[in-house]
PDB file with SEQRES, HELIX, SHEET and CRYST1 records, atoms N, CA, C and O in Angstrom:
SEQRES   1 A   85  UNK UNK UNK UNK UNK UNK UNK UNK UNK UNK UNK UNK UNK          
SEQRES   2 A   85  UNK UNK UNK UNK UNK UNK UNK UNK UNK UNK UNK UNK UNK          
SEQRES   3 A   85  UNK UNK UNK UNK UNK UNK UNK UNK UNK UNK UNK UNK UNK          
SEQRES   4 A   85  UNK UNK UNK UNK UNK UNK UNK UNK UNK UNK UNK UNK UNK          
SEQRES   5 A   85  UNK UNK UNK UNK UNK UNK UNK UNK UNK UNK UNK UNK UNK          
SEQRES   6 A   85  UNK UNK UNK UNK UNK UNK UNK UNK UNK UNK UNK UNK UNK          
SEQRES   7 A   85  UNK UNK UNK UNK UNK UNK UNK                                  
HELIX    1 AA1 UNK A   17  UNK A   28  1                                  12    
HELIX    2 AA2 UNK A   53  UNK A   62  1                                  10    
HELIX    3 AA3 UNK A   63  UNK A   67  3                                   5    
SHEET    1 AA1 3 UNK A  40  UNK A  47  0                                        
SHEET    2 AA1 3 UNK A   2  UNK A  10 -1                                        
SHEET    3 AA1 3 UNK A  73  UNK A  79 -1                                        
CRYST1    1.000    1.000    1.000  90.00  90.00  90.00 P 1           1          
ATOM      1  N   UNK A   1      -3.191 -14.030  17.858  1.00  0.00           N  
ATOM      2  CA  UNK A   1      -3.764 -13.311  16.709  1.00  0.00           C  
ATOM      3  C   UNK A   1      -2.667 -12.445  16.095  1.00  0.00           C  
ATOM      4  O   UNK A   1      -1.863 -11.854  16.816  1.00  0.00           O  
ATOM      5  N   UNK A   2      -2.634 -12.372  14.790  1.00  0.00           N  
ATOM      6  CA  UNK A   2      -1.622 -11.599  14.068  1.00  0.00           C  
ATOM      7  C   UNK A   2      -2.340 -10.593  13.169  1.00  0.00           C  
ATOM      8  O   UNK A   2      -3.525 -10.735  12.867  1.00  0.00           O  
ATOM      9  N   UNK A   3      -1.593  -9.580  12.754  1.00  0.00           N  
ATOM     10  CA  UNK A   3      -2.130  -8.594  11.839  1.00  0.00           C  
ATOM     11  C   UNK A   3      -1.212  -8.478  10.653  1.00  0.00           C  
ATOM     12  O   UNK A   3      -0.007  -8.275  10.800  1.00  0.00           O  
ATOM     13  N   UNK A   4      -1.797  -8.609   9.459  1.00  0.00           N  
ATOM     14  CA  UNK A   4      -1.045  -8.423   8.243  1.00  0.00           C  
ATOM     15  C   UNK A   4      -1.389  -7.073   7.644  1.00  0.00           C  
ATOM     16  O   UNK A   4      -2.528  -6.620   7.749  1.00  0.00           O  
ATOM     17  N   UNK A   5      -0.422  -6.429   7.021  1.00  0.00           N  
ATOM     18  CA  UNK A   5      -0.594  -5.134   6.406  1.00  0.00           C  
ATOM     19  C   UNK A   5      -0.335  -5.323   4.903  1.00  0.00           C  
ATOM     20  O   UNK A   5       0.670  -5.899   4.486  1.00  0.00           O  
ATOM     21  N   UNK A   6      -1.310  -4.802   4.094  1.00  0.00           N  
ATOM     22  CA  UNK A   6      -1.143  -4.789   2.642  1.00  0.00           C  
ATOM     23  C   UNK A   6      -1.101  -3.323   2.220  1.00  0.00           C  
ATOM     24  O   UNK A   6      -2.069  -2.583   2.396  1.00  0.00           O  
ATOM     25  N   UNK A   7       0.039  -2.920   1.659  1.00  0.00           N  
ATOM     26  CA  UNK A   7       0.187  -1.577   1.120  1.00  0.00           C  
ATOM     27  C   UNK A   7       0.060  -1.657  -0.385  1.00  0.00           C  
ATOM     28  O   UNK A   7       0.727  -2.479  -1.014  1.00  0.00           O  
ATOM     29  N   UNK A   8      -0.773  -0.828  -0.974  1.00  0.00           N  
ATOM     30  CA  UNK A   8      -1.014  -0.818  -2.413  1.00  0.00           C  
ATOM     31  C   UNK A   8      -0.631   0.557  -2.949  1.00  0.00           C  
ATOM     32  O   UNK A   8      -1.087   1.582  -2.442  1.00  0.00           O  
ATOM     33  N   UNK A   9       0.211   0.567  -3.978  1.00  0.00           N  
ATOM     34  CA  UNK A   9       0.625   1.798  -4.609  1.00  0.00           C  
ATOM     35  C   UNK A   9       0.531   1.651  -6.135  1.00  0.00           C  
ATOM     36  O   UNK A   9       0.726   0.569  -6.689  1.00  0.00           O  
ATOM     37  N   UNK A  10       0.225   2.785  -6.795  1.00  0.00           N  
ATOM     38  CA  UNK A  10       0.282   2.775  -8.251  1.00  0.00           C  
ATOM     39  C   UNK A  10       1.677   2.447  -8.690  1.00  0.00           C  
ATOM     40  O   UNK A  10       2.643   2.842  -8.037  1.00  0.00           O  
ATOM     41  N   UNK A  11       1.804   1.727  -9.791  1.00  0.00           N  
ATOM     42  CA  UNK A  11       3.137   1.459 -10.364  1.00  0.00           C  
ATOM     43  C   UNK A  11       3.783   2.774 -10.738  1.00  0.00           C  
ATOM     44  O   UNK A  11       3.084   3.729 -11.076  1.00  0.00           O  
ATOM     45  N   UNK A  12       5.109   2.845 -10.687  1.00  0.00           N  
ATOM     46  CA  UNK A  12       5.805   4.116 -10.926  1.00  0.00           C  
ATOM     47  C   UNK A  12       5.499   4.758 -12.280  1.00  0.00           C  
ATOM     48  O   UNK A  12       5.551   5.981 -12.407  1.00  0.00           O  
ATOM     49  N   UNK A  13       5.183   3.952 -13.285  1.00  0.00           N  
ATOM     50  CA  UNK A  13       4.927   4.507 -14.619  1.00  0.00           C  
ATOM     51  C   UNK A  13       3.491   5.002 -14.787  1.00  0.00           C  
ATOM     52  O   UNK A  13       3.161   5.583 -15.821  1.00  0.00           O  
ATOM     53  N   UNK A  14       2.625   4.780 -13.783  1.00  0.00           N  
ATOM     54  CA  UNK A  14       1.255   5.214 -13.849  1.00  0.00           C  
ATOM     55  C   UNK A  14       1.138   6.620 -13.233  1.00  0.00           C  
ATOM     56  O   UNK A  14       1.615   6.845 -12.120  1.00  0.00           O  
ATOM     57  N   UNK A  15       0.515   7.551 -13.938  1.00  0.00           N  
ATOM     58  CA  UNK A  15       0.296   8.890 -13.394  1.00  0.00           C  
ATOM     59  C   UNK A  15      -0.567   8.824 -12.130  1.00  0.00           C  
ATOM     60  O   UNK A  15      -1.481   8.003 -12.047  1.00  0.00           O  
ATOM     61  N   UNK A  16      -0.287   9.665 -11.165  1.00  0.00           N  
ATOM     62  CA  UNK A  16      -1.030   9.723  -9.922  1.00  0.00           C  
ATOM     63  C   UNK A  16      -1.596  11.118  -9.711  1.00  0.00           C  
ATOM     64  O   UNK A  16      -0.960  11.954  -9.068  1.00  0.00           O  
ATOM     65  N   UNK A  17      -2.794  11.382 -10.250  1.00  0.00           N  
ATOM     66  CA  UNK A  17      -3.364  12.725 -10.159  1.00  0.00           C  
ATOM     67  C   UNK A  17      -3.645  13.156  -8.701  1.00  0.00           C  
ATOM     68  O   UNK A  17      -3.538  14.338  -8.373  1.00  0.00           O  
ATOM     69  N   UNK A  18      -4.002  12.196  -7.833  1.00  0.00           N  
ATOM     70  CA  UNK A  18      -4.221  12.580  -6.429  1.00  0.00           C  
ATOM     71  C   UNK A  18      -2.921  12.997  -5.762  1.00  0.00           C  
ATOM     72  O   UNK A  18      -2.880  13.977  -5.018  1.00  0.00           O  
ATOM     73  N   UNK A  19      -1.871  12.257  -6.031  1.00  0.00           N  
ATOM     74  CA  UNK A  19      -0.552  12.638  -5.510  1.00  0.00           C  
ATOM     75  C   UNK A  19      -0.091  13.968  -6.030  1.00  0.00           C  
ATOM     76  O   UNK A  19       0.480  14.765  -5.286  1.00  0.00           O  
ATOM     77  N   UNK A  20      -0.335  14.228  -7.325  1.00  0.00           N  
ATOM     78  CA  UNK A  20       0.052  15.522  -7.913  1.00  0.00           C  
ATOM     79  C   UNK A  20      -0.728  16.649  -7.255  1.00  0.00           C  
ATOM     80  O   UNK A  20      -0.154  17.700  -6.968  1.00  0.00           O  
ATOM     81  N   UNK A  21      -2.012  16.463  -7.011  1.00  0.00           N  
ATOM     82  CA  UNK A  21      -2.822  17.498  -6.345  1.00  0.00           C  
ATOM     83  C   UNK A  21      -2.315  17.774  -4.952  1.00  0.00           C  
ATOM     84  O   UNK A  21      -2.258  18.930  -4.532  1.00  0.00           O  
ATOM     85  N   UNK A  22      -1.948  16.743  -4.229  1.00  0.00           N  
ATOM     86  CA  UNK A  22      -1.394  16.913  -2.886  1.00  0.00           C  
ATOM     87  C   UNK A  22      -0.077  17.685  -2.968  1.00  0.00           C  
ATOM     88  O   UNK A  22       0.141  18.618  -2.195  1.00  0.00           O  
ATOM     89  N   UNK A  23       0.800  17.304  -3.897  1.00  0.00           N  
ATOM     90  CA  UNK A  23       2.096  17.960  -4.057  1.00  0.00           C  
ATOM     91  C   UNK A  23       1.913  19.451  -4.368  1.00  0.00           C  
ATOM     92  O   UNK A  23       2.670  20.282  -3.868  1.00  0.00           O  
ATOM     93  N   UNK A  24       0.919  19.793  -5.185  1.00  0.00           N  
ATOM     94  CA  UNK A  24       0.668  21.214  -5.505  1.00  0.00           C  
ATOM     95  C   UNK A  24       0.110  21.976  -4.311  1.00  0.00           C  
ATOM     96  O   UNK A  24       0.366  23.171  -4.162  1.00  0.00           O  
ATOM     97  N   UNK A  25      -0.657  21.287  -3.453  1.00  0.00           N  
ATOM     98  CA  UNK A  25      -1.263  21.985  -2.310  1.00  0.00           C  
ATOM     99  C   UNK A  25      -0.277  22.199  -1.158  1.00  0.00           C  
ATOM    100  O   UNK A  25      -0.452  23.125  -0.366  1.00  0.00           O  
ATOM    101  N   UNK A  26       0.736  21.374  -1.054  1.00  0.00           N  
ATOM    102  CA  UNK A  26       1.628  21.499   0.099  1.00  0.00           C  
ATOM    103  C   UNK A  26       2.293  22.878   0.216  1.00  0.00           C  
ATOM    104  O   UNK A  26       2.324  23.428   1.317  1.00  0.00           O  
ATOM    105  N   UNK A  27       2.823  23.459  -0.862  1.00  0.00           N  
ATOM    106  CA  UNK A  27       3.454  24.784  -0.714  1.00  0.00           C  
ATOM    107  C   UNK A  27       2.443  25.852  -0.281  1.00  0.00           C  
ATOM    108  O   UNK A  27       2.787  26.760   0.475  1.00  0.00           O  
ATOM    109  N   UNK A  28       1.189  25.745  -0.761  1.00  0.00           N  
ATOM    110  CA  UNK A  28       0.172  26.703  -0.341  1.00  0.00           C  
ATOM    111  C   UNK A  28      -0.134  26.601   1.148  1.00  0.00           C  
ATOM    112  O   UNK A  28      -0.602  27.559   1.763  1.00  0.00           O  
ATOM    113  N   UNK A  29       0.134  25.440   1.715  1.00  0.00           N  
ATOM    114  CA  UNK A  29      -0.105  25.219   3.140  1.00  0.00           C  
ATOM    115  C   UNK A  29       1.149  25.473   3.986  1.00  0.00           C  
ATOM    116  O   UNK A  29       1.143  25.258   5.198  1.00  0.00           O  
ATOM    117  N   UNK A  30       2.209  25.927   3.341  1.00  0.00           N  
ATOM    118  CA  UNK A  30       3.403  26.276   4.064  1.00  0.00           C  
ATOM    119  C   UNK A  30       4.453  25.190   4.154  1.00  0.00           C  
ATOM    120  O   UNK A  30       5.427  25.333   4.893  1.00  0.00           O  
ATOM    121  N   UNK A  31       4.273  24.099   3.410  1.00  0.00           N  
ATOM    122  CA  UNK A  31       5.246  23.005   3.425  1.00  0.00           C  
ATOM    123  C   UNK A  31       6.132  23.134   2.208  1.00  0.00           C  
ATOM    124  O   UNK A  31       5.622  23.340   1.107  1.00  0.00           O  
ATOM    125  N   UNK A  32       7.434  23.021   2.361  1.00  0.00           N  
ATOM    126  CA  UNK A  32       8.347  23.128   1.231  1.00  0.00           C  
ATOM    127  C   UNK A  32       9.284  21.927   1.211  1.00  0.00           C  
ATOM    128  O   UNK A  32       9.342  21.152   2.165  1.00  0.00           O  
ATOM    129  N   UNK A  33      10.014  21.787   0.111  1.00  0.00           N  
ATOM    130  CA  UNK A  33      11.009  20.705   0.020  1.00  0.00           C  
ATOM    131  C   UNK A  33      10.458  19.375  -0.432  1.00  0.00           C  
ATOM    132  O   UNK A  33      11.176  18.375  -0.393  1.00  0.00           O  
ATOM    133  N   UNK A  34       9.205  19.323  -0.862  1.00  0.00           N  
ATOM    134  CA  UNK A  34       8.615  18.083  -1.342  1.00  0.00           C  
ATOM    135  C   UNK A  34       8.559  18.141  -2.883  1.00  0.00           C  
ATOM    136  O   UNK A  34       7.955  19.050  -3.452  1.00  0.00           O  
ATOM    137  N   UNK A  35       9.188  17.172  -3.540  1.00  0.00           N  
ATOM    138  CA  UNK A  35       9.188  17.169  -4.986  1.00  0.00           C  
ATOM    139  C   UNK A  35       8.121  16.299  -5.595  1.00  0.00           C  
ATOM    140  O   UNK A  35       7.609  16.616  -6.669  1.00  0.00           O  
ATOM    141  N   UNK A  36       7.762  15.187  -4.927  1.00  0.00           N  
ATOM    142  CA  UNK A  36       6.778  14.261  -5.486  1.00  0.00           C  
ATOM    143  C   UNK A  36       5.975  13.652  -4.358  1.00  0.00           C  
ATOM    144  O   UNK A  36       6.501  13.407  -3.272  1.00  0.00           O  
ATOM    145  N   UNK A  37       4.699  13.407  -4.614  1.00  0.00           N  
ATOM    146  CA  UNK A  37       3.837  12.671  -3.661  1.00  0.00           C  
ATOM    147  C   UNK A  37       3.151  11.569  -4.449  1.00  0.00           C  
ATOM    148  O   UNK A  37       2.640  11.817  -5.541  1.00  0.00           O  
ATOM    149  N   UNK A  38       3.131  10.356  -3.910  1.00  0.00           N  
ATOM    150  CA  UNK A  38       2.408   9.256  -4.465  1.00  0.00           C  
ATOM    151  C   UNK A  38       1.390   8.838  -3.426  1.00  0.00           C  
ATOM    152  O   UNK A  38       1.759   8.636  -2.269  1.00  0.00           O  
ATOM    153  N   UNK A  39       0.126   8.700  -3.788  1.00  0.00           N  
ATOM    154  CA  UNK A  39      -0.922   8.340  -2.873  1.00  0.00           C  
ATOM    155  C   UNK A  39      -1.237   6.845  -3.027  1.00  0.00           C  
ATOM    156  O   UNK A  39      -1.258   6.328  -4.144  1.00  0.00           O  
ATOM    157  N   UNK A  40      -1.477   6.163  -1.923  1.00  0.00           N  
ATOM    158  CA  UNK A  40      -1.786   4.738  -1.983  1.00  0.00           C  
ATOM    159  C   UNK A  40      -2.875   4.322  -1.014  1.00  0.00           C  
ATOM    160  O   UNK A  40      -3.617   5.151  -0.486  1.00  0.00           O  
ATOM    161  N   UNK A  41      -2.954   3.026  -0.795  1.00  0.00           N  
ATOM    162  CA  UNK A  41      -3.971   2.458   0.110  1.00  0.00           C  
ATOM    163  C   UNK A  41      -3.248   1.517   1.050  1.00  0.00           C  
ATOM    164  O   UNK A  41      -2.224   0.923   0.712  1.00  0.00           O  
ATOM    165  N   UNK A  42      -3.820   1.399   2.257  1.00  0.00           N  
ATOM    166  CA  UNK A  42      -3.298   0.472   3.272  1.00  0.00           C  
ATOM    167  C   UNK A  42      -4.476  -0.346   3.826  1.00  0.00           C  
ATOM    168  O   UNK A  42      -5.515   0.202   4.194  1.00  0.00           O  
ATOM    169  N   UNK A  43      -4.286  -1.658   3.872  1.00  0.00           N  
ATOM    170  CA  UNK A  43      -5.278  -2.538   4.438  1.00  0.00           C  
ATOM    171  C   UNK A  43      -4.672  -3.288   5.591  1.00  0.00           C  
ATOM    172  O   UNK A  43      -3.562  -3.809   5.479  1.00  0.00           O  
ATOM    173  N   UNK A  44      -5.382  -3.354   6.703  1.00  0.00           N  
ATOM    174  CA  UNK A  44      -4.953  -4.086   7.920  1.00  0.00           C  
ATOM    175  C   UNK A  44      -5.880  -5.299   8.040  1.00  0.00           C  
ATOM    176  O   UNK A  44      -7.100  -5.158   8.120  1.00  0.00           O  
ATOM    177  N   UNK A  45      -5.293  -6.463   8.051  1.00  0.00           N  
ATOM    178  CA  UNK A  45      -6.070  -7.711   8.063  1.00  0.00           C  
ATOM    179  C   UNK A  45      -5.741  -8.477   9.339  1.00  0.00           C  
ATOM    180  O   UNK A  45      -4.600  -8.897   9.527  1.00  0.00           O  
ATOM    181  N   UNK A  46      -6.711  -8.661  10.205  1.00  0.00           N  
ATOM    182  CA  UNK A  46      -6.547  -9.429  11.433  1.00  0.00           C  
ATOM    183  C   UNK A  46      -6.727 -10.922  11.113  1.00  0.00           C  
ATOM    184  O   UNK A  46      -7.703 -11.310  10.470  1.00  0.00           O  
ATOM    185  N   UNK A  47      -5.811 -11.726  11.551  1.00  0.00           N  
ATOM    186  CA  UNK A  47      -5.855 -13.148  11.324  1.00  0.00           C  
ATOM    187  C   UNK A  47      -6.305 -13.855  12.586  1.00  0.00           C  
ATOM    188  O   UNK A  47      -5.960 -13.442  13.693  1.00  0.00           O  
ATOM    189  N   UNK A  48      -7.073 -14.917  12.422  1.00  0.00           N  
ATOM    190  CA  UNK A  48      -7.521 -15.720  13.570  1.00  0.00           C  
ATOM    191  C   UNK A  48      -6.356 -16.530  14.161  1.00  0.00           C  
ATOM    192  O   UNK A  48      -6.337 -16.789  15.364  1.00  0.00           O  
ATOM    193  N   UNK A  49      -5.424 -16.915  13.357  1.00  0.00           N  
ATOM    194  CA  UNK A  49      -4.295 -17.716  13.801  1.00  0.00           C  
ATOM    195  C   UNK A  49      -2.969 -17.013  13.509  1.00  0.00           C  
ATOM    196  O   UNK A  49      -2.914 -15.793  13.350  1.00  0.00           O  
ATOM    197  N   UNK A  50      -1.916 -17.804  13.443  1.00  0.00           N  
ATOM    198  CA  UNK A  50      -0.589 -17.182  13.189  1.00  0.00           C  
ATOM    199  C   UNK A  50      -0.443 -16.723  11.737  1.00  0.00           C  
ATOM    200  O   UNK A  50      -1.156 -17.175  10.841  1.00  0.00           O  
ATOM    201  N   UNK A  51       0.499 -15.815  11.543  1.00  0.00           N  
ATOM    202  CA  UNK A  51       0.818 -15.324  10.207  1.00  0.00           C  
ATOM    203  C   UNK A  51       1.866 -16.209   9.577  1.00  0.00           C  
ATOM    204  O   UNK A  51       2.991 -15.784   9.318  1.00  0.00           O  
ATOM    205  N   UNK A  52       1.469 -17.476   9.328  1.00  0.00           N  
ATOM    206  CA  UNK A  52       2.411 -18.410   8.711  1.00  0.00           C  
ATOM    207  C   UNK A  52       2.372 -18.243   7.184  1.00  0.00           C  
ATOM    208  O   UNK A  52       1.627 -17.414   6.661  1.00  0.00           O  
ATOM    209  N   UNK A  53       3.170 -19.029   6.492  1.00  0.00           N  
ATOM    210  CA  UNK A  53       3.284 -18.899   5.038  1.00  0.00           C  
ATOM    211  C   UNK A  53       1.935 -19.157   4.343  1.00  0.00           C  
ATOM    212  O   UNK A  53       1.629 -18.500   3.348  1.00  0.00           O  
ATOM    213  N   UNK A  54       1.137 -20.089   4.844  1.00  0.00           N  
ATOM    214  CA  UNK A  54      -0.171 -20.341   4.206  1.00  0.00           C  
ATOM    215  C   UNK A  54      -1.085 -19.157   4.336  1.00  0.00           C  
ATOM    216  O   UNK A  54      -1.779 -18.809   3.381  1.00  0.00           O  
ATOM    217  N   UNK A  55      -1.109 -18.508   5.525  1.00  0.00           N  
ATOM    218  CA  UNK A  55      -1.965 -17.346   5.729  1.00  0.00           C  
ATOM    219  C   UNK A  55      -1.495 -16.193   4.847  1.00  0.00           C  
ATOM    220  O   UNK A  55      -2.310 -15.480   4.260  1.00  0.00           O  
ATOM    221  N   UNK A  56      -0.156 -16.012   4.754  1.00  0.00           N  
ATOM    222  CA  UNK A  56       0.350 -14.922   3.926  1.00  0.00           C  
ATOM    223  C   UNK A  56       0.105 -15.186   2.437  1.00  0.00           C  
ATOM    224  O   UNK A  56      -0.130 -14.249   1.674  1.00  0.00           O  
ATOM    225  N   UNK A  57       0.158 -16.431   2.029  1.00  0.00           N  
ATOM    226  CA  UNK A  57      -0.177 -16.773   0.650  1.00  0.00           C  
ATOM    227  C   UNK A  57      -1.641 -16.441   0.333  1.00  0.00           C  
ATOM    228  O   UNK A  57      -1.956 -15.954  -0.753  1.00  0.00           O  
ATOM    229  N   UNK A  58      -2.520 -16.710   1.289  1.00  0.00           N  
ATOM    230  CA  UNK A  58      -3.943 -16.358   1.119  1.00  0.00           C  
ATOM    231  C   UNK A  58      -4.121 -14.830   1.011  1.00  0.00           C  
ATOM    232  O   UNK A  58      -4.920 -14.345   0.209  1.00  0.00           O  
ATOM    233  N   UNK A  59      -3.375 -14.095   1.819  1.00  0.00           N  
ATOM    234  CA  UNK A  59      -3.457 -12.634   1.791  1.00  0.00           C  
ATOM    235  C   UNK A  59      -2.923 -12.092   0.474  1.00  0.00           C  
ATOM    236  O   UNK A  59      -3.484 -11.142  -0.071  1.00  0.00           O  
ATOM    237  N   UNK A  60      -1.855 -12.674  -0.046  1.00  0.00           N  
ATOM    238  CA  UNK A  60      -1.345 -12.247  -1.351  1.00  0.00           C  
ATOM    239  C   UNK A  60      -2.384 -12.503  -2.422  1.00  0.00           C  
ATOM    240  O   UNK A  60      -2.556 -11.685  -3.326  1.00  0.00           O  
ATOM    241  N   UNK A  61      -3.090 -13.643  -2.334  1.00  0.00           N  
ATOM    242  CA  UNK A  61      -4.148 -13.930  -3.291  1.00  0.00           C  
ATOM    243  C   UNK A  61      -5.282 -12.921  -3.180  1.00  0.00           C  
ATOM    244  O   UNK A  61      -5.819 -12.469  -4.191  1.00  0.00           O  
ATOM    245  N   UNK A  62      -5.653 -12.559  -1.917  1.00  0.00           N  
ATOM    246  CA  UNK A  62      -6.682 -11.529  -1.726  1.00  0.00           C  
ATOM    247  C   UNK A  62      -6.258 -10.226  -2.359  1.00  0.00           C  
ATOM    248  O   UNK A  62      -7.071  -9.555  -2.995  1.00  0.00           O  
ATOM    249  N   UNK A  63      -4.993  -9.851  -2.197  1.00  0.00           N  
ATOM    250  CA  UNK A  63      -4.498  -8.605  -2.766  1.00  0.00           C  
ATOM    251  C   UNK A  63      -4.551  -8.625  -4.283  1.00  0.00           C  
ATOM    252  O   UNK A  63      -4.960  -7.643  -4.903  1.00  0.00           O  
ATOM    253  N   UNK A  64      -4.131  -9.757  -4.898  1.00  0.00           N  
ATOM    254  CA  UNK A  64      -4.154  -9.874  -6.360  1.00  0.00           C  
ATOM    255  C   UNK A  64      -5.569  -9.863  -6.899  1.00  0.00           C  
ATOM    256  O   UNK A  64      -5.806  -9.357  -7.996  1.00  0.00           O  
ATOM    257  N   UNK A  65      -6.529 -10.419  -6.143  1.00  0.00           N  
ATOM    258  CA  UNK A  65      -7.880 -10.592  -6.617  1.00  0.00           C  
ATOM    259  C   UNK A  65      -8.790  -9.394  -6.332  1.00  0.00           C  
ATOM    260  O   UNK A  65      -9.606  -9.016  -7.173  1.00  0.00           O  
ATOM    261  N   UNK A  66      -8.646  -8.797  -5.140  1.00  0.00           N  
ATOM    262  CA  UNK A  66      -9.616  -7.797  -4.709  1.00  0.00           C  
ATOM    263  C   UNK A  66      -8.991  -6.461  -4.277  1.00  0.00           C  
ATOM    264  O   UNK A  66      -9.508  -5.402  -4.636  1.00  0.00           O  
ATOM    265  N   UNK A  67      -7.904  -6.492  -3.523  1.00  0.00           N  
ATOM    266  CA  UNK A  67      -7.406  -5.275  -2.910  1.00  0.00           C  
ATOM    267  C   UNK A  67      -6.597  -4.397  -3.878  1.00  0.00           C  
ATOM    268  O   UNK A  67      -6.548  -3.181  -3.691  1.00  0.00           O  
ATOM    269  N   UNK A  68      -5.975  -4.969  -4.886  1.00  0.00           N  
ATOM    270  CA  UNK A  68      -5.153  -4.213  -5.801  1.00  0.00           C  
ATOM    271  C   UNK A  68      -5.542  -4.592  -7.246  1.00  0.00           C  
ATOM    272  O   UNK A  68      -6.049  -5.682  -7.509  1.00  0.00           O  
ATOM    273  N   UNK A  69      -5.291  -3.682  -8.136  1.00  0.00           N  
ATOM    274  CA  UNK A  69      -5.424  -3.940  -9.556  1.00  0.00           C  
ATOM    275  C   UNK A  69      -4.020  -4.182 -10.092  1.00  0.00           C  
ATOM    276  O   UNK A  69      -3.290  -3.219 -10.325  1.00  0.00           O  
ATOM    277  N   UNK A  70      -3.612  -5.441 -10.298  1.00  0.00           N  
ATOM    278  CA  UNK A  70      -2.218  -5.727 -10.628  1.00  0.00           C  
ATOM    279  C   UNK A  70      -1.771  -5.146 -11.974  1.00  0.00           C  
ATOM    280  O   UNK A  70      -0.575  -5.125 -12.261  1.00  0.00           O  
ATOM    281  N   UNK A  71      -2.691  -4.686 -12.788  1.00  0.00           N  
ATOM    282  CA  UNK A  71      -2.310  -4.070 -14.062  1.00  0.00           C  
ATOM    283  C   UNK A  71      -1.650  -2.703 -13.787  1.00  0.00           C  
ATOM    284  O   UNK A  71      -0.675  -2.341 -14.446  1.00  0.00           O  
ATOM    285  N   UNK A  72      -2.182  -1.958 -12.821  1.00  0.00           N  
ATOM    286  CA  UNK A  72      -1.666  -0.598 -12.568  1.00  0.00           C  
ATOM    287  C   UNK A  72      -1.123  -0.398 -11.156  1.00  0.00           C  
ATOM    288  O   UNK A  72      -0.597   0.671 -10.847  1.00  0.00           O  
ATOM    289  N   UNK A  73      -1.241  -1.406 -10.296  1.00  0.00           N  
ATOM    290  CA  UNK A  73      -0.791  -1.208  -8.890  1.00  0.00           C  
ATOM    291  C   UNK A  73       0.136  -2.354  -8.475  1.00  0.00           C  
ATOM    292  O   UNK A  73      -0.001  -3.499  -8.905  1.00  0.00           O  
ATOM    293  N   UNK A  74       1.076  -1.981  -7.625  1.00  0.00           N  
ATOM    294  CA  UNK A  74       1.946  -2.956  -6.921  1.00  0.00           C  
ATOM    295  C   UNK A  74       1.454  -3.042  -5.465  1.00  0.00           C  
ATOM    296  O   UNK A  74       0.811  -2.126  -4.952  1.00  0.00           O  
ATOM    297  N   UNK A  75       1.777  -4.162  -4.827  1.00  0.00           N  
ATOM    298  CA  UNK A  75       1.422  -4.265  -3.429  1.00  0.00           C  
ATOM    299  C   UNK A  75       2.506  -5.010  -2.672  1.00  0.00           C  
ATOM    300  O   UNK A  75       3.266  -5.789  -3.247  1.00  0.00           O  
ATOM    301  N   UNK A  76       2.562  -4.752  -1.352  1.00  0.00           N  
ATOM    302  CA  UNK A  76       3.462  -5.494  -0.482  1.00  0.00           C  
ATOM    303  C   UNK A  76       2.605  -6.035   0.659  1.00  0.00           C  
ATOM    304  O   UNK A  76       1.614  -5.430   1.068  1.00  0.00           O  
ATOM    305  N   UNK A  77       3.019  -7.180   1.150  1.00  0.00           N  
ATOM    306  CA  UNK A  77       2.333  -7.797   2.298  1.00  0.00           C  
ATOM    307  C   UNK A  77       3.391  -7.988   3.390  1.00  0.00           C  
ATOM    308  O   UNK A  77       4.498  -8.461   3.133  1.00  0.00           O  
ATOM    309  N   UNK A  78       3.017  -7.608   4.608  1.00  0.00           N  
ATOM    310  CA  UNK A  78       3.944  -7.821   5.722  1.00  0.00           C  
ATOM    311  C   UNK A  78       3.137  -8.077   6.978  1.00  0.00           C  
ATOM    312  O   UNK A  78       1.962  -7.721   7.065  1.00  0.00           O  
ATOM    313  N   UNK A  79       3.772  -8.687   7.931  1.00  0.00           N  
ATOM    314  CA  UNK A  79       3.162  -8.893   9.239  1.00  0.00           C  
ATOM    315  C   UNK A  79       3.520  -7.664  10.074  1.00  0.00           C  
ATOM    316  O   UNK A  79       4.668  -7.219  10.062  1.00  0.00           O  
ATOM    317  N   UNK A  80       2.579  -7.135  10.771  1.00  0.00           N  
ATOM    318  CA  UNK A  80       2.824  -5.927  11.578  1.00  0.00           C  
ATOM    319  C   UNK A  80       4.028  -6.145  12.472  1.00  0.00           C  
ATOM    320  O   UNK A  80       4.137  -7.171  13.143  1.00  0.00           O  
ATOM    321  N   UNK A  81       4.920  -5.188  12.479  1.00  0.00           N  
ATOM    322  CA  UNK A  81       6.133  -5.269  13.267  1.00  0.00           C  
ATOM    323  C   UNK A  81       7.315  -5.897  12.514  1.00  0.00           C  
ATOM    324  O   UNK A  81       8.428  -5.930  13.038  1.00  0.00           O  
ATOM    325  N   UNK A  82       7.088  -6.389  11.305  1.00  0.00           N  
ATOM    326  CA  UNK A  82       8.165  -6.959  10.494  1.00  0.00           C  
ATOM    327  C   UNK A  82       8.374  -6.070   9.269  1.00  0.00           C  
ATOM    328  O   UNK A  82       7.442  -5.373   8.866  1.00  0.00           O  
ATOM    329  N   UNK A  83       9.576  -6.068   8.657  1.00  0.00           N  
ATOM    330  CA  UNK A  83       9.821  -5.261   7.459  1.00  0.00           C  
ATOM    331  C   UNK A  83       8.986  -5.761   6.263  1.00  0.00           C  
ATOM    332  O   UNK A  83       8.597  -6.927   6.199  1.00  0.00           O  
ATOM    333  N   UNK A  84       8.727  -4.851   5.332  1.00  0.00           N  
ATOM    334  CA  UNK A  84       7.964  -5.217   4.118  1.00  0.00           C  
ATOM    335  C   UNK A  84       8.766  -6.199   3.277  1.00  0.00           C  
ATOM    336  O   UNK A  84       9.996  -6.202   3.296  1.00  0.00           O  
ATOM    337  N   UNK A  85       8.030  -7.043   2.529  1.00  0.00           N  
ATOM    338  CA  UNK A  85       8.702  -8.041   1.701  1.00  0.00           C  
ATOM    339  C   UNK A  85       9.235  -7.408   0.419  1.00  0.00           C  
ATOM    340  O   UNK A  85       9.834  -8.097  -0.407  1.00  0.00           O  
TER     341      UNK A  85                                                      
END                                                                             
């Protein structure tokens, strides 16, 4: 059994009000040295079989169709324990 990870982030040109709120709150909580925060989503998908190219292609299709909004978000797909694509 393999696990695929899909990380979804707003595209850099899209404003991130949640990230901005977090960045403003950090100094009030005693954290300094942070200039920007971007908030995203992470999906962990357990596969019944191996994480071969066909399975990863299906996961990319899932991300394009349901997990991410490709108009305003980018996503990466990786197998747990391997670097992001």
